[in-house]
C-alpha positions in Angstrom: 5.5 92.5 -142.8 5.4 88.8 -143.7 7.8 88.1 -140.8 5.6 89.9 -138.3 2.5 87.9 -139.5 4.5 84.7 -139.2 5.5 85.4 -135.6 2.0 86.3 -134.6 0.6 83.2 -136.2 3.2 81.0 -134.5 2.4 82.6 -131.1 -1.4 82.1 -131.6 -0.9 78.4 -132.5 1.5 77.8 -129.6 -0.5 79.6 -126.8 -3.8 78.2 -128.1 -2.7 74.6 -128.0 -1.4 74.8 -124.4 -4.4 76.8 -123.2 -2.2 79.6 -121.9 -4.3 82.6 -121.1 -7.6 80.8 -121.9 -10.2 78.9 -119.9 -10.0 75.4 -121.5 -7.9 73.1 -119.3 -6.5 73.6 -115.8 -3.0 72.4 -114.7 -1.1 70.2 -117.0 -2.7 66.7 -117.4 -6.1 67.8 -115.9 -9.3 68.7 -117.6 -12.6 70.1 -116.5 -13.5 73.1 -114.5 -10.6 74.5 -112.4 -11.0 74.6 -108.6 -12.0 78.0 -107.4 -9.9 79.8 -104.8 -11.0 79.2 -101.1 -12.7 75.9 -101.8 -11.7 72.4 -100.6 -11.6 69.2 -102.7 -14.5 66.7 -102.1 -13.8 64.1 -99.4 -13.6 60.5 -100.6 -16.3 58.4 -98.9 -15.5 54.9 -97.5 -17.3 52.3 -95.4 -15.8 50.9 -92.1 -14.5 47.4 -92.2 -13.2 45.1 -89.5 -11.4 41.8 -89.1 -10.1 40.1 -86.0 -7.4 37.7 -85.0 -8.1 34.4 -83.4 -9.2 34.4 -79.7 -7.9 31.2 -78.0 -9.1 29.7 -74.7 -8.7 32.1 -71.8 -7.7 31.6 -68.1 -9.2 33.1 -65.0 -7.5 36.5 -64.2 -5.0 36.2 -67.2 -4.9 39.0 -69.7 -6.1 38.0 -73.2 -5.5 39.9 -76.5 -7.2 40.1 -79.8 -6.1 42.4 -82.7 -8.8 44.2 -84.7 -7.6 45.3 -88.2 -9.7 48.4 -88.9 -10.3 50.5 -92.1 -12.3 53.7 -92.5 -13.2 54.0 -88.8 -11.7 57.4 -87.8 -13.5 58.8 -84.8 -15.2 55.6 -83.8 -14.8 53.8 -80.4 -14.2 50.1 -80.1 -15.7 48.6 -76.9 -15.1 45.1 -75.6 -17.8 43.6 -73.4 -17.7 40.4 -71.3 -21.1 39.0 -70.5 -22.6 42.4 -71.4 -20.2 44.4 -69.2 -17.8 46.9 -70.9 -14.2 46.1 -69.9 -12.2 47.9 -72.6 -12.7 51.1 -74.8 -10.3 52.2 -77.5 -10.6 55.1 -80.0 -9.7 54.9 -83.7 -8.1 58.1 -85.1 -7.4 57.3 -88.7 -9.2 55.9 -91.8 -6.1 54.1 -92.9 -6.0 50.4 -92.4 -4.5 49.9 -88.9 -4.2 47.2 -86.2 -5.9 48.0 -82.9 -4.9 45.8 -79.9 -7.6 45.0 -77.5 -6.6 43.6 -74.1 -9.0 42.3 -71.4 -9.1 39.8 -68.5 -11.9 37.4 -67.5 -13.1 37.5 -63.9 -14.9 34.2 -64.2 -14.2 30.8 -65.7 -16.5 28.7 -67.9 -18.3 30.1 -70.9 -18.0 33.9 -71.3 -19.8 36.0 -74.0 -17.3 38.3 -75.8 -18.6 41.2 -78.0 -16.8 44.1 -79.7 -18.9 47.1 -80.8 -17.9 50.0 -83.0 -20.1 53.1 -82.7 -22.7 50.9 -81.0 -22.8 48.4 -83.8 -21.6 44.8 -83.1 -18.7 43.8 -85.2 -17.4 40.7 -83.3 -19.0 38.2 -81.0 -18.4 34.7 -79.8 -18.6 32.4 -76.8 -15.2 32.2 -75.1 -14.0 29.2 -73.0 -12.2 30.4 -69.9 -10.2 27.9 -67.8 -9.8 28.0 -64.0 -6.4 28.8 -62.4 -4.3 25.8 -61.6 -3.8 22.3 -63.0 -6.8 20.3 -64.3 -4.7 17.4 -65.4 -5.6 14.1 -63.6 -3.5 11.7 -65.7 -1.8 8.8 -63.8 -2.2 7.4 -60.3 0.3 9.3 -58.2 -0.7 11.0 -55.0 0.8 12.8 -52.0 -0.6 12.3 -48.5 -2.1 15.1 -46.3 -2.5 14.5 -42.5 -2.3 16.2 -39.1 1.5 15.9 -39.4 2.1 16.5 -43.1 0.7 19.5 -45.1 0.8 20.3 -48.8 0.6 23.5 -50.7 0.3 24.7 -54.4 0.6 28.3 -55.7 -1.2 30.2 -58.5 -0.4 33.5 -60.0 -3.3 36.0 -60.1 -2.7 38.5 -63.0 -5.8 40.7 -62.6 -8.1 41.2 -59.6 -10.7 38.3 -59.1 -13.1 37.1 -56.5 -12.9 33.3 -56.5 -15.6 31.3 -54.9 -14.2 27.7 -54.8 -11.1 25.5 -54.6 -11.4 22.1 -56.2 -9.0 19.3 -55.6 -8.7 15.8 -57.2 -8.2 13.5 -54.2 -9.1 10.4 -52.3 -8.6 8.6 -48.9 -7.7 5.0 -48.3 -9.4 4.1 -45.0 -13.1 3.1 -44.9 -13.4 4.4 -41.3 -12.2 7.8 -40.0 -12.2 9.5 -36.7 -15.5 11.4 -36.3 -13.9 14.7 -35.3 -11.2 14.8 -38.0 -11.6 17.7 -40.4 -9.9 18.7 -43.7 -8.9 22.3 -43.9 -8.1 24.2 -47.2 -6.6 27.6 -46.9 -5.9 30.4 -49.4 -2.8 32.2 -48.3 -0.7 35.2 -49.5 2.9 34.7 -50.5 5.7 35.2 -48.1 9.1 35.1 -49.9 8.2 32.1 -52.0 6.3 30.2 -49.3 2.7 30.3 -47.9 2.1 33.3 -45.7 -0.9 34.8 -44.1 -4.3 33.2 -44.4 -6.7 35.1 -46.7 -9.6 32.7 -46.6 -10.2 29.1 -45.5 -12.7 26.3 -45.8 -13.2 23.5 -43.2 -15.1 20.3 -44.1 -15.6 16.9 -42.4 -12.8 14.5 -43.4 -15.5 12.2 -44.9 -16.1 14.5 -47.8 -13.0 12.8 -49.3 -14.1 9.5 -51.0 -12.2 6.3 -51.3 -11.9 6.8 -55.1 -10.4 9.9 -56.7 -12.9 12.6 -57.3 -13.0 16.4 -57.6 -13.9 17.7 -54.1 -15.3 21.2 -53.8 -14.3 23.6 -51.1 -16.6 26.7 -51.3 -15.7 29.9 -49.5 -18.4 31.2 -47.2 -17.2 34.7 -48.0 -15.5 35.1 -51.3 -12.0 36.7 -51.0 -10.9 39.5 -53.3 -7.5 38.6 -54.7 -5.4 41.5 -56.0 -2.6 40.6 -58.6 0.0 38.5 -57.0 1.0 35.0 -56.0 -1.3 32.9 -53.7 -1.0 29.5 -52.1 -3.6 26.8 -51.6 -2.7 24.9 -48.5 -4.1 21.4 -47.5 -4.0 20.2 -43.9 -5.8 17.9 -41.5 -7.0 18.6 -38.0 -7.3 15.5 -35.9 -7.8 15.6 -32.1 -8.8 12.0 -31.2 -6.5 9.0 -30.9 -3.7 10.7 -32.9 -1.2 8.2 -31.5 -3.3 5.2 -32.8 -4.4 6.3 -36.2 -3.7 9.1 -38.7 -6.5 10.0 -41.1 -4.8 10.7 -44.4 -6.2 12.3 -47.6 -4.3 11.9 -50.8 -4.0 14.8 -53.3 -3.4 13.7 -56.9 -0.4 15.0 -58.8 1.1 14.8 -62.3 4.9 14.2 -62.5 6.8 16.8 -64.5 10.4 15.6 -64.1 11.4 13.2 -61.4 15.1 14.1 -62.0 14.5 17.8 -61.3 14.1 19.4 -57.9 10.6 20.6 -56.8 9.4 23.7 -58.5 8.6 27.2 -57.0 4.9 26.5 -56.9 4.7 23.4 -54.7 5.7 23.1 -51.0 5.3 20.6 -48.1 5.6 20.9 -44.4 6.5 17.9 -42.2 5.3 18.9 -38.7 7.1 18.0 -35.5 5.1 15.4 -33.5 5.3 15.1 -29.7 5.7 11.5 -28.9 3.9 11.8 -25.5 0.8 13.7 -26.6 0.8 12.8 -30.3 0.1 16.4 -31.3 2.1 18.2 -34.0 3.6 21.6 -34.2 4.6 23.6 -37.3 8.1 23.6 -38.7 8.9 25.2 -42.0 7.9 24.9 -45.7 10.2 22.9 -47.9 10.4 22.2 -51.7 9.2 18.9 -52.8 11.7 16.1 -53.5 11.1 16.4 -57.3 9.1 18.4 -59.9 5.4 17.7 -59.9 2.1 19.6 -60.1 -1.0 19.0 -57.9 -4.3 18.6 -59.5 -5.9 21.6 -57.8 -7.8 24.5 -59.4 -9.2 27.9 -58.3 -12.5 28.8 -59.8 -15.0 31.6 -59.8 -18.0 29.4 -58.8 
């Protein structure tokens, strides 16, 4: 009889301490009211947070990237606007901290307002400096001549569609007097196997727009061309019809030397025209690389 009582007492103490068969505690290590069948645990609440990588200077038509590090933003959309126009939308599908890459391209140079919104709320904004296409460097005093018998060309790569309005060239002329009918022609051309091809747009101005000291000269398109992604050439040439045997009006385009020991690069070309000794007029030949590696001070802008 004593043995039976001892067994019962031991079982009571054992089962009571571990809550077996009772209501006290739930699973091992947990306390409180047990979860009822068919219910879901409460969702932990968190507030969205955002941080962004550095956005350096941009360049007309070139794709730029910023990375947003996002937390607790599942279901939200990140939108990128340039000057108030939405150019990129990306959805976030997790609350976990995750990087979101935002890519976009400017269609104008100068100061551009960049803003990123999440769910309509601004989470990033700044003024962005966008450079024109081409070479703005004007260091040094070196120039190449452009005349009715010698043309120059420089290429730019367009990465995303743009509608440029102006070509600017840092140039000068030597002579105080010029022929009254001489004109300076600047053409935008498509690429043809690494050389200037068909004319896309052109600007013609009196030769006298070129001053005797180096200045940035503007050549504005009457009708802005739309340039799809690709390589384009800016061609400089002179049209002269009077006294071509006596005098040649020459404009000088500034350039910056890259390497005088290296051959001309794939983005500069020259054409030396064939001149008729009797009439003095010139006819086209073929485009050739420059004698050494240099870059013309010429830019393509949106204005």
